[in-house]
mmJSON file of the N, C-alpha and C atoms, coordinates in Angstrom:
{"data_MODEL":{"atom_site":{
"group_PDB":["ATOM","ATOM","ATOM","ATOM","ATOM","ATOM","ATOM","ATOM","ATOM","ATOM","ATOM","ATOM","ATOM","ATOM","ATOM","ATOM","ATOM","ATOM","ATOM","ATOM","ATOM","ATOM","ATOM","ATOM","ATOM","ATOM","ATOM","ATOM","ATOM","ATOM","ATOM","ATOM","ATOM","ATOM","ATOM","ATOM","ATOM","ATOM","ATOM","ATOM","ATOM","ATOM","ATOM","ATOM","ATOM","ATOM","ATOM","ATOM","ATOM","ATOM","ATOM","ATOM","ATOM","ATOM","ATOM","ATOM","ATOM","ATOM","ATOM","ATOM","ATOM","ATOM","ATOM","ATOM","ATOM","ATOM","ATOM","ATOM","ATOM","ATOM","ATOM","ATOM","ATOM","ATOM","ATOM","ATOM","ATOM","ATOM","ATOM","ATOM","ATOM","ATOM","ATOM","ATOM","ATOM","ATOM","ATOM","ATOM","ATOM","ATOM","ATOM","ATOM","ATOM","ATOM","ATOM","ATOM","ATOM","ATOM","ATOM","ATOM","ATOM","ATOM","ATOM","ATOM","ATOM","ATOM","ATOM","ATOM","ATOM","ATOM","ATOM","ATOM","ATOM","ATOM","ATOM","ATOM","ATOM","ATOM","ATOM","ATOM","ATOM","ATOM","ATOM","ATOM","ATOM","ATOM","ATOM","ATOM","ATOM","ATOM","ATOM","ATOM","ATOM","ATOM","ATOM","ATOM","ATOM","ATOM","ATOM","ATOM","ATOM","ATOM","ATOM","ATOM","ATOM","ATOM","ATOM","ATOM","ATOM","ATOM","ATOM","ATOM","ATOM","ATOM","ATOM","ATOM","ATOM","ATOM","ATOM","ATOM","ATOM","ATOM","ATOM","ATOM","ATOM","ATOM","ATOM","ATOM","ATOM","ATOM","ATOM","ATOM","ATOM","ATOM","ATOM","ATOM","ATOM","ATOM","ATOM","ATOM","ATOM","ATOM","ATOM","ATOM","ATOM","ATOM","ATOM","ATOM","ATOM","ATOM","ATOM","ATOM","ATOM","ATOM","ATOM","ATOM","ATOM","ATOM","ATOM","ATOM","ATOM","ATOM","ATOM","ATOM","ATOM","ATOM","ATOM","ATOM","ATOM","ATOM","ATOM","ATOM","ATOM","ATOM","ATOM","ATOM","ATOM","ATOM","ATOM","ATOM","ATOM","ATOM","ATOM","ATOM","ATOM","ATOM","ATOM","ATOM","ATOM","ATOM","ATOM"],
"id":[1,2,3,4,5,6,7,8,9,10,11,12,13,14,15,16,17,18,19,20,21,22,23,24,25,26,27,28,29,30,31,32,33,34,35,36,37,38,39,40,41,42,43,44,45,46,47,48,49,50,51,52,53,54,55,56,57,58,59,60,61,62,63,64,65,66,67,68,69,70,71,72,73,74,75,76,77,78,79,80,81,82,83,84,85,86,87,88,89,90,91,92,93,94,95,96,97,98,99,100,101,102,103,104,105,106,107,108,109,110,111,112,113,114,115,116,117,118,119,120,121,122,123,124,125,126,127,128,129,130,131,132,133,134,135,136,137,138,139,140,141,142,143,144,145,146,147,148,149,150,151,152,153,154,155,156,157,158,159,160,161,162,163,164,165,166,167,168,169,170,171,172,173,174,175,176,177,178,179,180,181,182,183,184,185,186,187,188,189,190,191,192,193,194,195,196,197,198,199,200,201,202,203,204,205,206,207,208,209,210,211,212,213,214,215,216,217,218,219,220,221,222,223,224,225,226,227,228,229,230,231],
"type_symbol":["N","C","C","N","C","C","N","C","C","N","C","C","N","C","C","N","C","C","N","C","C","N","C","C","N","C","C","N","C","C","N","C","C","N","C","C","N","C","C","N","C","C","N","C","C","N","C","C","N","C","C","N","C","C","N","C","C","N","C","C","N","C","C","N","C","C","N","C","C","N","C","C","N","C","C","N","C","C","N","C","C","N","C","C","N","C","C","N","C","C","N","C","C","N","C","C","N","C","C","N","C","C","N","C","C","N","C","C","N","C","C","N","C","C","N","C","C","N","C","C","N","C","C","N","C","C","N","C","C","N","C","C","N","C","C","N","C","C","N","C","C","N","C","C","N","C","C","N","C","C","N","C","C","N","C","C","N","C","C","N","C","C","N","C","C","N","C","C","N","C","C","N","C","C","N","C","C","N","C","C","N","C","C","N","C","C","N","C","C","N","C","C","N","C","C","N","C","C","N","C","C","N","C","C","N","C","C","N","C","C","N","C","C","N","C","C","N","C","C","N","C","C","N","C","C","N","C","C","N","C","C"],
"label_atom_id":["N","CA","C","N","CA","C","N","CA","C","N","CA","C","N","CA","C","N","CA","C","N","CA","C","N","CA","C","N","CA","C","N","CA","C","N","CA","C","N","CA","C","N","CA","C","N","CA","C","N","CA","C","N","CA","C","N","CA","C","N","CA","C","N","CA","C","N","CA","C","N","CA","C","N","CA","C","N","CA","C","N","CA","C","N","CA","C","N","CA","C","N","CA","C","N","CA","C","N","CA","C","N","CA","C","N","CA","C","N","CA","C","N","CA","C","N","CA","C","N","CA","C","N","CA","C","N","CA","C","N","CA","C","N","CA","C","N","CA","C","N","CA","C","N","CA","C","N","CA","C","N","CA","C","N","CA","C","N","CA","C","N","CA","C","N","CA","C","N","CA","C","N","CA","C","N","CA","C","N","CA","C","N","CA","C","N","CA","C","N","CA","C","N","CA","C","N","CA","C","N","CA","C","N","CA","C","N","CA","C","N","CA","C","N","CA","C","N","CA","C","N","CA","C","N","CA","C","N","CA","C","N","CA","C","N","CA","C","N","CA","C","N","CA","C","N","CA","C","N","CA","C","N","CA","C","N","CA","C","N","CA","C","N","CA","C","N","CA","C"],
"label_alt_id":[null,null,null,null,null,null,null,null,null,null,null,null,null,null,null,null,null,null,null,null,null,null,null,null,null,null,null,null,null,null,null,null,null,null,null,null,null,null,null,null,null,null,null,null,null,null,null,null,null,null,null,null,null,null,null,null,null,null,null,null,null,null,null,null,null,null,null,null,null,null,null,null,null,null,null,null,null,null,null,null,null,null,null,null,null,null,null,null,null,null,null,null,null,null,null,null,null,null,null,null,null,null,null,null,null,null,null,null,null,null,null,null,null,null,null,null,null,null,null,null,null,null,null,null,null,null,null,null,null,null,null,null,null,null,null,null,null,null,null,null,null,null,null,null,null,null,null,null,null,null,null,null,null,null,null,null,null,null,null,null,null,null,null,null,null,null,null,null,null,null,null,null,null,null,null,null,null,null,null,null,null,null,null,null,null,null,null,null,null,null,null,null,null,null,null,null,null,null,null,null,null,null,null,null,null,null,null,null,null,null,null,null,null,null,null,null,null,null,null,null,null,null,null,null,null,null,null,null,null,null,null],
"label_comp_id":["MET","MET","MET","ARG","ARG","ARG","GLN","GLN","GLN","LYS","LYS","LYS","LYS","LYS","LYS","ILE","ILE","ILE","LYS","LYS","LYS","ASP","ASP","ASP","ALA","ALA","ALA","THR","THR","THR","ILE","ILE","ILE","GLU","GLU","GLU","ASN","ASN","ASN","LEU","LEU","LEU","GLU","GLU","GLU","LYS","LYS","LYS","LEU","LEU","LEU","GLY","GLY","GLY","VAL","VAL","VAL","LEU","LEU","LEU","LEU","LEU","LEU","ALA","ALA","ALA","PRO","PRO","PRO","THR","THR","THR","PRO","PRO","PRO","LEU","LEU","LEU","LYS","LYS","LYS","VAL","VAL","VAL","ASP","ASP","ASP","ALA","ALA","ALA","SER","SER","SER","LYS","LYS","LYS","LYS","LYS","LYS","ILE","ILE","ILE","THR","THR","THR","LEU","LEU","LEU","GLU","GLU","GLU","ILE","ILE","ILE","GLY","GLY","GLY","SER","SER","SER","GLY","GLY","GLY","LYS","LYS","LYS","GLY","GLY","GLY","ARG","ARG","ARG","PHE","PHE","PHE","ILE","ILE","ILE","THR","THR","THR","SER","SER","SER","LEU","LEU","LEU","ALA","ALA","ALA","ASN","ASN","ASN","ASP","ASP","ASP","PHE","PHE","PHE","PRO","PRO","PRO","GLU","GLU","GLU","GLU","GLU","GLU","VAL","VAL","VAL","PHE","PHE","PHE","ILE","ILE","ILE","ALA","ALA","ALA","VAL","VAL","VAL","GLU","GLU","GLU","ARG","ARG","ARG","ASP","ASP","ASP","GLN","GLN","GLN","ASN","ASN","ASN","VAL","VAL","VAL","CYS","CYS","CYS","TYR","TYR","TYR","ARG","ARG","ARG","LEU","LEU","LEU","ALA","ALA","ALA","GLN","GLN","GLN","LYS","LYS","LYS","LYS","LYS","LYS","VAL","VAL","VAL","PHE","PHE","PHE"],
"label_asym_id":["A","A","A","A","A","A","A","A","A","A","A","A","A","A","A","A","A","A","A","A","A","A","A","A","A","A","A","A","A","A","A","A","A","A","A","A","A","A","A","A","A","A","A","A","A","A","A","A","A","A","A","A","A","A","A","A","A","A","A","A","A","A","A","A","A","A","A","A","A","A","A","A","A","A","A","A","A","A","A","A","A","A","A","A","A","A","A","A","A","A","A","A","A","A","A","A","A","A","A","A","A","A","A","A","A","A","A","A","A","A","A","A","A","A","A","A","A","A","A","A","A","A","A","A","A","A","A","A","A","A","A","A","A","A","A","A","A","A","A","A","A","A","A","A","A","A","A","A","A","A","A","A","A","A","A","A","A","A","A","A","A","A","A","A","A","A","A","A","A","A","A","A","A","A","A","A","A","A","A","A","A","A","A","A","A","A","A","A","A","A","A","A","A","A","A","A","A","A","A","A","A","A","A","A","A","A","A","A","A","A","A","A","A","A","A","A","A","A","A","A","A","A","A","A","A","A","A","A","A","A","A"],
"label_entity_id":["1","1","1","1","1","1","1","1","1","1","1","1","1","1","1","1","1","1","1","1","1","1","1","1","1","1","1","1","1","1","1","1","1","1","1","1","1","1","1","1","1","1","1","1","1","1","1","1","1","1","1","1","1","1","1","1","1","1","1","1","1","1","1","1","1","1","1","1","1","1","1","1","1","1","1","1","1","1","1","1","1","1","1","1","1","1","1","1","1","1","1","1","1","1","1","1","1","1","1","1","1","1","1","1","1","1","1","1","1","1","1","1","1","1","1","1","1","1","1","1","1","1","1","1","1","1","1","1","1","1","1","1","1","1","1","1","1","1","1","1","1","1","1","1","1","1","1","1","1","1","1","1","1","1","1","1","1","1","1","1","1","1","1","1","1","1","1","1","1","1","1","1","1","1","1","1","1","1","1","1","1","1","1","1","1","1","1","1","1","1","1","1","1","1","1","1","1","1","1","1","1","1","1","1","1","1","1","1","1","1","1","1","1","1","1","1","1","1","1","1","1","1","1","1","1","1","1","1","1","1","1"],
"label_seq_id":[1,1,1,2,2,2,3,3,3,4,4,4,5,5,5,6,6,6,7,7,7,8,8,8,9,9,9,10,10,10,11,11,11,12,12,12,13,13,13,14,14,14,15,15,15,16,16,16,17,17,17,18,18,18,19,19,19,20,20,20,21,21,21,22,22,22,23,23,23,24,24,24,25,25,25,26,26,26,27,27,27,28,28,28,29,29,29,30,30,30,31,31,31,32,32,32,33,33,33,34,34,34,35,35,35,36,36,36,37,37,37,38,38,38,39,39,39,40,40,40,41,41,41,42,42,42,43,43,43,44,44,44,45,45,45,46,46,46,47,47,47,48,48,48,49,49,49,50,50,50,51,51,51,52,52,52,53,53,53,54,54,54,55,55,55,56,56,56,57,57,57,58,58,58,59,59,59,60,60,60,61,61,61,62,62,62,63,63,63,64,64,64,65,65,65,66,66,66,67,67,67,68,68,68,69,69,69,70,70,70,71,71,71,72,72,72,73,73,73,74,74,74,75,75,75,76,76,76,77,77,77],
"pdbx_PDB_ins_code":[null,null,null,null,null,null,null,null,null,null,null,null,null,null,null,null,null,null,null,null,null,null,null,null,null,null,null,null,null,null,null,null,null,null,null,null,null,null,null,null,null,null,null,null,null,null,null,null,null,null,null,null,null,null,null,null,null,null,null,null,null,null,null,null,null,null,null,null,null,null,null,null,null,null,null,null,null,null,null,null,null,null,null,null,null,null,null,null,null,null,null,null,null,null,null,null,null,null,null,null,null,null,null,null,null,null,null,null,null,null,null,null,null,null,null,null,null,null,null,null,null,null,null,null,null,null,null,null,null,null,null,null,null,null,null,null,null,null,null,null,null,null,null,null,null,null,null,null,null,null,null,null,null,null,null,null,null,null,null,null,null,null,null,null,null,null,null,null,null,null,null,null,null,null,null,null,null,null,null,null,null,null,null,null,null,null,null,null,null,null,null,null,null,null,null,null,null,null,null,null,null,null,null,null,null,null,null,null,null,null,null,null,null,null,null,null,null,null,null,null,null,null,null,null,null,null,null,null,null,null,null],
"Cartn_x":[-93.086,-94.556,-94.656,-95.498,-95.676,-96.654,-96.187,-97.031,-97.394,-98.452,-99.107,-98.516,-98.073,-97.57,-98.259,-97.868,-98.656,-97.817,-98.635,-98.169,-97.563,-98.167,-97.628,-96.728,-95.894,-94.993,-93.38,-93.178,-92.2,-91.227,-90.042,-88.932,-89.237,-89.784,-90.348,-91.378,-92.368,-93.441,-93.184,-92.14,-91.713,-90.965,-89.984,-89.12,-90.328,-91.236,-91.864,-93.088,-93.21,-93.887,-92.61,-91.666,-90.559,-89.893,-89.867,-89.123,-87.707,-87.087,-85.437,-85.151,-84.619,-84.127,-82.612,-81.738,-80.399,-80.086,-78.948,-78.138,-78.242,-78.847,-78.945,-78.816,-77.807,-77.781,-79.339,-79.517,-80.951,-80.621,-81.195,-81.094,-82.572,-82.271,-83.063,-83.018,-83.993,-84.277,-83.54,-82.406,-81.807,-82.421,-83.452,-84.359,-85.5,-85.636,-87.103,-86.423,-87.281,-87.155,-87.348,-86.233,-86.324,-86.693,-87.25,-87.413,-87.239,-86.417,-86.086,-86.441,-87.073,-87.92,-87.149,-86.373,-86.126,-86.872,-87.316,-88.017,-89.434,-90.282,-91.365,-92.605,-92.335,-93.827,-94.569,-95.499,-96.709,-97.006,-96.051,-95.859,-97.032,-98.063,-99.065,-98.407,-97.66,-97.084,-96.562,-95.66,-94.858,-95.772,-96.897,-97.684,-98.722,-99.155,-99.894,-98.987,-98.13,-97.332,-96.907,-96.627,-96.558,-97.746,-98.865,-100.019,-100.333,-99.967,-100.303,-99.338,-98.299,-97.011,-96.192,-97.209,-96.607,-95.267,-95.249,-93.886,-92.771,-92.511,-91.415,-91.209,-90.072,-89.232,-89.414,-89.941,-90.104,-89.236,-88.203,-87.666,-87.865,-88.479,-88.56,-87.722,-86.815,-85.894,-86.566,-86.993,-87.655,-87.052,-87.148,-86.343,-87.608,-88.639,-90.007,-90.44,-90.479,-91.107,-92.458,-93.358,-94.638,-95.089,-94.258,-94.448,-93.933,-92.945,-92.436,-93.495,-94.346,-95.138,-96.451,-96.867,-97.935,-97.834,-96.692,-96.208,-96.014,-95.623,-95.541,-97.083,-97.97,-99.483,-100.014,-99.535,-100.417,-99.791,-98.689,-98.268,-97.839,-97.211,-96.682,-95.219,-94.51,-93.1,-93.119],
"Cartn_y":[-111.337,-111.088,-110.255,-109.035,-108.283,-108.808,-108.283,-108.926,-107.708,-107.728,-106.608,-106.456,-105.32,-105.391,-105.515,-106.38,-106.919,-106.023,-105.14,-104.613,-105.384,-106.486,-107.261,-108.174,-108.151,-108.662,-108.427,-108.077,-107.404,-108.359,-108.077,-109.074,-109.562,-108.717,-109.057,-110.218,-109.817,-110.802,-112.309,-112.49,-113.472,-114.144,-113.426,-114.266,-114.73,-114.151,-114.558,-115.955,-115.953,-117.054,-118.401,-117.918,-119.01,-119.111,-118.175,-118.022,-118.038,-118.654,-118.353,-117.111,-116.342,-115.115,-114.893,-115.904,-115.532,-117.099,-117.383,-118.773,-119.211,-120.465,-121.457,-122.6,-123.403,-124.792,-125.463,-126.356,-127.12,-128.596,-129.014,-130.366,-131.176,-132.092,-132.842,-134.038,-134.965,-136.196,-137.041,-137.441,-138.024,-138.994,-139.796,-140.842,-140.262,-139.042,-138.298,-137.97,-137.849,-137.233,-135.77,-134.825,-133.652,-132.951,-131.537,-131.218,-129.629,-129.048,-127.854,-126.791,-125.783,-124.753,-123.464,-122.943,-121.386,-120.717,-119.455,-118.68,-119.128,-119.139,-120.044,-119.346,-118.328,-117.539,-116.888,-117.394,-117.003,-118.041,-119.078,-120.246,-121.218,-121.248,-122.111,-123.641,-123.75,-124.978,-125.588,-125.249,-125.807,-126.035,-125.243,-125.712,-126.624,-126.561,-127.801,-129.34,-129.377,-130.377,-130.729,-129.65,-130.179,-130.615,-130.284,-130.793,-132.085,-132.551,-133.657,-134.867,-134.333,-135.231,-134.654,-134.91,-134.54,-135.321,-136.625,-137.376,-136.803,-135.856,-135.657,-134.185,-133.514,-132.183,-131.554,-130.225,-129.356,-127.959,-127.631,-126.347,-125.32,-124.09,-122.924,-121.846,-121.322,-119.983,-118.8,-117.961,-116.805,-115.572,-114.695,-113.281,-112.451,-112.439,-111.606,-111.649,-110.571,-110.782,-111.02,-110.569,-110.793,-112.521,-113.121,-114.498,-115.381,-115.046,-115.494,-115.591,-114.326,-114.23,-115.07,-115.267,-116.083,-117.538,-117.957,-119.02,-119.629,-118.764,-118.867,-118.867,-118.136,-117.822,-119.502,-119.995,-121.385,-122.609,-122.179,-123.427,-124.513,-124.239,-125.581,-126.075,-125.239,-125.475,-126.156],
"Cartn_z":[-68.785,-68.215,-67.341,-67.471,-66.437,-65.319,-64.194,-63.014,-62.223,-61.635,-60.808,-59.443,-59.064,-57.82,-56.628,-55.805,-54.443,-53.413,-52.902,-51.506,-50.776,-50.09,-49.107,-49.522,-50.856,-51.202,-50.585,-49.489,-48.81,-48.364,-48.435,-47.7,-46.566,-45.698,-44.158,-44.385,-45.001,-45.192,-45.751,-46.64,-47.517,-46.339,-45.578,-44.704,-43.744,-43.228,-42.217,-43.005,-44.342,-45.097,-45.197,-44.783,-45.004,-46.39,-46.972,-48.419,-48.069,-48.981,-48.689,-49.612,-49.27,-49.907,-50.397,-49.801,-50.025,-50.313,-50.91,-51.321,-49.834,-49.63,-48.533,-48.768,-47.814,-48.208,-47.889,-48.792,-48.853,-48.44,-47.289,-46.933,-47.661,-48.466,-49.195,-49.212,-49.192,-48.889,-50.571,-50.566,-51.678,-52.339,-51.669,-52.1,-53.092,-52.939,-53.331,-54.878,-55.984,-57.307,-56.893,-57.543,-57.376,-58.745,-58.636,-59.84,-59.577,-60.556,-60.31,-61.514,-61.14,-62.082,-61.839,-62.954,-62.628,-63.471,-62.769,-63.289,-63.64,-62.473,-62.321,-62.921,-63.527,-64.223,-63.247,-62.991,-62.142,-61.063,-61.22,-60.311,-60.352,-61.479,-61.574,-62.059,-62.543,-63.162,-62.272,-61.313,-60.279,-59.193,-58.925,-57.691,-58.198,-59.313,-59.686,-59.748,-60.16,-59.604,-58.438,-57.804,-56.307,-55.585,-56.167,-55.346,-56.212,-57.345,-57.864,-57.47,-57.132,-56.685,-55.259,-54.352,-52.797,-52.419,-53.341,-52.662,-53.066,-54.076,-54.82,-54.291,-54.419,-54.118,-55.448,-55.344,-56.105,-55.471,-56.447,-56.101,-57.268,-56.721,-57.495,-57.134,-58.235,-58.193,-58.892,-58.342,-58.772,-58.334,-59.043,-58.886,-58.561,-59.127,-58.649,-57.452,-56.461,-55.239,-55.281,-56.258,-56.433,-56.586,-57.576,-57.593,-56.473,-55.623,-54.637,-53.643,-53.326,-52.374,-52.985,-54.204,-54.622,-54.222,-54.591,-54.282,-52.644,-52.093,-50.505,-49.793,-50.411,-50.078,-50.145,-51.565,-51.996,-50.884,-49.952,-49.195,-49.8,-50.933,-51.432,-50.954,-50.366,-49.757,-48.463],
"occupancy":[1.0,1.0,1.0,1.0,1.0,1.0,1.0,1.0,1.0,1.0,1.0,1.0,1.0,1.0,1.0,1.0,1.0,1.0,1.0,1.0,1.0,1.0,1.0,1.0,1.0,1.0,1.0,1.0,1.0,1.0,1.0,1.0,1.0,1.0,1.0,1.0,1.0,1.0,1.0,1.0,1.0,1.0,1.0,1.0,1.0,1.0,1.0,1.0,1.0,1.0,1.0,1.0,1.0,1.0,1.0,1.0,1.0,1.0,1.0,1.0,1.0,1.0,1.0,1.0,1.0,1.0,1.0,1.0,1.0,1.0,1.0,1.0,1.0,1.0,1.0,1.0,1.0,1.0,1.0,1.0,1.0,1.0,1.0,1.0,1.0,1.0,1.0,1.0,1.0,1.0,1.0,1.0,1.0,1.0,1.0,1.0,1.0,1.0,1.0,1.0,1.0,1.0,1.0,1.0,1.0,1.0,1.0,1.0,1.0,1.0,1.0,1.0,1.0,1.0,1.0,1.0,1.0,1.0,1.0,1.0,1.0,1.0,1.0,1.0,1.0,1.0,1.0,1.0,1.0,1.0,1.0,1.0,1.0,1.0,1.0,1.0,1.0,1.0,1.0,1.0,1.0,1.0,1.0,1.0,1.0,1.0,1.0,1.0,1.0,1.0,1.0,1.0,1.0,1.0,1.0,1.0,1.0,1.0,1.0,1.0,1.0,1.0,1.0,1.0,1.0,1.0,1.0,1.0,1.0,1.0,1.0,1.0,1.0,1.0,1.0,1.0,1.0,1.0,1.0,1.0,1.0,1.0,1.0,1.0,1.0,1.0,1.0,1.0,1.0,1.0,1.0,1.0,1.0,1.0,1.0,1.0,1.0,1.0,1.0,1.0,1.0,1.0,1.0,1.0,1.0,1.0,1.0,1.0,1.0,1.0,1.0,1.0,1.0,1.0,1.0,1.0,1.0,1.0,1.0,1.0,1.0,1.0,1.0,1.0,1.0,1.0,1.0,1.0,1.0,1.0,1.0],
"B_iso_or_equiv":[0.0,0.0,0.0,0.0,0.0,0.0,0.0,0.0,0.0,0.0,0.0,0.0,0.0,0.0,0.0,0.0,0.0,0.0,0.0,0.0,0.0,0.0,0.0,0.0,0.0,0.0,0.0,0.0,0.0,0.0,0.0,0.0,0.0,0.0,0.0,0.0,0.0,0.0,0.0,0.0,0.0,0.0,0.0,0.0,0.0,0.0,0.0,0.0,0.0,0.0,0.0,0.0,0.0,0.0,0.0,0.0,0.0,0.0,0.0,0.0,0.0,0.0,0.0,0.0,0.0,0.0,0.0,0.0,0.0,0.0,0.0,0.0,0.0,0.0,0.0,0.0,0.0,0.0,0.0,0.0,0.0,0.0,0.0,0.0,0.0,0.0,0.0,0.0,0.0,0.0,0.0,0.0,0.0,0.0,0.0,0.0,0.0,0.0,0.0,0.0,0.0,0.0,0.0,0.0,0.0,0.0,0.0,0.0,0.0,0.0,0.0,0.0,0.0,0.0,0.0,0.0,0.0,0.0,0.0,0.0,0.0,0.0,0.0,0.0,0.0,0.0,0.0,0.0,0.0,0.0,0.0,0.0,0.0,0.0,0.0,0.0,0.0,0.0,0.0,0.0,0.0,0.0,0.0,0.0,0.0,0.0,0.0,0.0,0.0,0.0,0.0,0.0,0.0,0.0,0.0,0.0,0.0,0.0,0.0,0.0,0.0,0.0,0.0,0.0,0.0,0.0,0.0,0.0,0.0,0.0,0.0,0.0,0.0,0.0,0.0,0.0,0.0,0.0,0.0,0.0,0.0,0.0,0.0,0.0,0.0,0.0,0.0,0.0,0.0,0.0,0.0,0.0,0.0,0.0,0.0,0.0,0.0,0.0,0.0,0.0,0.0,0.0,0.0,0.0,0.0,0.0,0.0,0.0,0.0,0.0,0.0,0.0,0.0,0.0,0.0,0.0,0.0,0.0,0.0,0.0,0.0,0.0,0.0,0.0,0.0,0.0,0.0,0.0,0.0,0.0,0.0],
"pdbx_formal_charge":[null,null,null,null,null,null,null,null,null,null,null,null,null,null,null,null,null,null,null,null,null,null,null,null,null,null,null,null,null,null,null,null,null,null,null,null,null,null,null,null,null,null,null,null,null,null,null,null,null,null,null,null,null,null,null,null,null,null,null,null,null,null,null,null,null,null,null,null,null,null,null,null,null,null,null,null,null,null,null,null,null,null,null,null,null,null,null,null,null,null,null,null,null,null,null,null,null,null,null,null,null,null,null,null,null,null,null,null,null,null,null,null,null,null,null,null,null,null,null,null,null,null,null,null,null,null,null,null,null,null,null,null,null,null,null,null,null,null,null,null,null,null,null,null,null,null,null,null,null,null,null,null,null,null,null,null,null,null,null,null,null,null,null,null,null,null,null,null,null,null,null,null,null,null,null,null,null,null,null,null,null,null,null,null,null,null,null,null,null,null,null,null,null,null,null,null,null,null,null,null,null,null,null,null,null,null,null,null,null,null,null,null,null,null,null,null,null,null,null,null,null,null,null,null,null,null,null,null,null,null,null],
"auth_seq_id":[1,1,1,2,2,2,3,3,3,4,4,4,5,5,5,6,6,6,7,7,7,8,8,8,9,9,9,10,10,10,11,11,11,12,12,12,13,13,13,14,14,14,15,15,15,16,16,16,17,17,17,18,18,18,19,19,19,20,20,20,21,21,21,22,22,22,23,23,23,24,24,24,25,25,25,26,26,26,27,27,27,28,28,28,29,29,29,30,30,30,31,31,31,32,32,32,33,33,33,34,34,34,35,35,35,36,36,36,37,37,37,38,38,38,39,39,39,40,40,40,41,41,41,42,42,42,43,43,43,44,44,44,45,45,45,46,46,46,47,47,47,48,48,48,49,49,49,50,50,50,51,51,51,52,52,52,53,53,53,54,54,54,55,55,55,56,56,56,57,57,57,58,58,58,59,59,59,60,60,60,61,61,61,62,62,62,63,63,63,64,64,64,65,65,65,66,66,66,67,67,67,68,68,68,69,69,69,70,70,70,71,71,71,72,72,72,73,73,73,74,74,74,75,75,75,76,76,76,77,77,77],
"auth_comp_id":["MET","MET","MET","ARG","ARG","ARG","GLN","GLN","GLN","LYS","LYS","LYS","LYS","LYS","LYS","ILE","ILE","ILE","LYS","LYS","LYS","ASP","ASP","ASP","ALA","ALA","ALA","THR","THR","THR","ILE","ILE","ILE","GLU","GLU","GLU","ASN","ASN","ASN","LEU","LEU","LEU","GLU","GLU","GLU","LYS","LYS","LYS","LEU","LEU","LEU","GLY","GLY","GLY","VAL","VAL","VAL","LEU","LEU","LEU","LEU","LEU","LEU","ALA","ALA","ALA","PRO","PRO","PRO","THR","THR","THR","PRO","PRO","PRO","LEU","LEU","LEU","LYS","LYS","LYS","VAL","VAL","VAL","ASP","ASP","ASP","ALA","ALA","ALA","SER","SER","SER","LYS","LYS","LYS","LYS","LYS","LYS","ILE","ILE","ILE","THR","THR","THR","LEU","LEU","LEU","GLU","GLU","GLU","ILE","ILE","ILE","GLY","GLY","GLY","SER","SER","SER","GLY","GLY","GLY","LYS","LYS","LYS","GLY","GLY","GLY","ARG","ARG","ARG","PHE","PHE","PHE","ILE","ILE","ILE","THR","THR","THR","SER","SER","SER","LEU","LEU","LEU","ALA","ALA","ALA","ASN","ASN","ASN","ASP","ASP","ASP","PHE","PHE","PHE","PRO","PRO","PRO","GLU","GLU","GLU","GLU","GLU","GLU","VAL","VAL","VAL","PHE","PHE","PHE","ILE","ILE","ILE","ALA","ALA","ALA","VAL","VAL","VAL","GLU","GLU","GLU","ARG","ARG","ARG","ASP","ASP","ASP","GLN","GLN","GLN","ASN","ASN","ASN","VAL","VAL","VAL","CYS","CYS","CYS","TYR","TYR","TYR","ARG","ARG","ARG","LEU","LEU","LEU","ALA","ALA","ALA","GLN","GLN","GLN","LYS","LYS","LYS","LYS","LYS","LYS","VAL","VAL","VAL","PHE","PHE","PHE"],
"auth_asym_id":["A","A","A","A","A","A","A","A","A","A","A","A","A","A","A","A","A","A","A","A","A","A","A","A","A","A","A","A","A","A","A","A","A","A","A","A","A","A","A","A","A","A","A","A","A","A","A","A","A","A","A","A","A","A","A","A","A","A","A","A","A","A","A","A","A","A","A","A","A","A","A","A","A","A","A","A","A","A","A","A","A","A","A","A","A","A","A","A","A","A","A","A","A","A","A","A","A","A","A","A","A","A","A","A","A","A","A","A","A","A","A","A","A","A","A","A","A","A","A","A","A","A","A","A","A","A","A","A","A","A","A","A","A","A","A","A","A","A","A","A","A","A","A","A","A","A","A","A","A","A","A","A","A","A","A","A","A","A","A","A","A","A","A","A","A","A","A","A","A","A","A","A","A","A","A","A","A","A","A","A","A","A","A","A","A","A","A","A","A","A","A","A","A","A","A","A","A","A","A","A","A","A","A","A","A","A","A","A","A","A","A","A","A","A","A","A","A","A","A","A","A","A","A","A","A","A","A","A","A","A","A"],
"auth_atom_id":["N","CA","C","N","CA","C","N","CA","C","N","CA","C","N","CA","C","N","CA","C","N","CA","C","N","CA","C","N","CA","C","N","CA","C","N","CA","C","N","CA","C","N","CA","C","N","CA","C","N","CA","C","N","CA","C","N","CA","C","N","CA","C","N","CA","C","N","CA","C","N","CA","C","N","CA","C","N","CA","C","N","CA","C","N","CA","C","N","CA","C","N","CA","C","N","CA","C","N","CA","C","N","CA","C","N","CA","C","N","CA","C","N","CA","C","N","CA","C","N","CA","C","N","CA","C","N","CA","C","N","CA","C","N","CA","C","N","CA","C","N","CA","C","N","CA","C","N","CA","C","N","CA","C","N","CA","C","N","CA","C","N","CA","C","N","CA","C","N","CA","C","N","CA","C","N","CA","C","N","CA","C","N","CA","C","N","CA","C","N","CA","C","N","CA","C","N","CA","C","N","CA","C","N","CA","C","N","CA","C","N","CA","C","N","CA","C","N","CA","C","N","CA","C","N","CA","C","N","CA","C","N","CA","C","N","CA","C","N","CA","C","N","CA","C","N","CA","C","N","CA","C","N","CA","C","N","CA","C","N","CA","C","N","CA","C","N","CA","C"],
"pdbx_PDB_model_num":[1,1,1,1,1,1,1,1,1,1,1,1,1,1,1,1,1,1,1,1,1,1,1,1,1,1,1,1,1,1,1,1,1,1,1,1,1,1,1,1,1,1,1,1,1,1,1,1,1,1,1,1,1,1,1,1,1,1,1,1,1,1,1,1,1,1,1,1,1,1,1,1,1,1,1,1,1,1,1,1,1,1,1,1,1,1,1,1,1,1,1,1,1,1,1,1,1,1,1,1,1,1,1,1,1,1,1,1,1,1,1,1,1,1,1,1,1,1,1,1,1,1,1,1,1,1,1,1,1,1,1,1,1,1,1,1,1,1,1,1,1,1,1,1,1,1,1,1,1,1,1,1,1,1,1,1,1,1,1,1,1,1,1,1,1,1,1,1,1,1,1,1,1,1,1,1,1,1,1,1,1,1,1,1,1,1,1,1,1,1,1,1,1,1,1,1,1,1,1,1,1,1,1,1,1,1,1,1,1,1,1,1,1,1,1,1,1,1,1,1,1,1,1,1,1,1,1,1,1,1,1]
}}}
């Protein structure tokens, strides 16, 4: 699906928003349910789940900088 380019979706801005841009070890509470979504599209599905189930851990893996920026703007992580 084509995404409209967001001018603020730069690597520097993503890092400021806390997006992990390189393989980084994650420390996650093992007692919580973890949901992994690869290729999160526009991020609507995973953000709605994260808002509905705040006690669970949701991890989205996405290549598109625009989608990463949208997810970070929603402050889901």
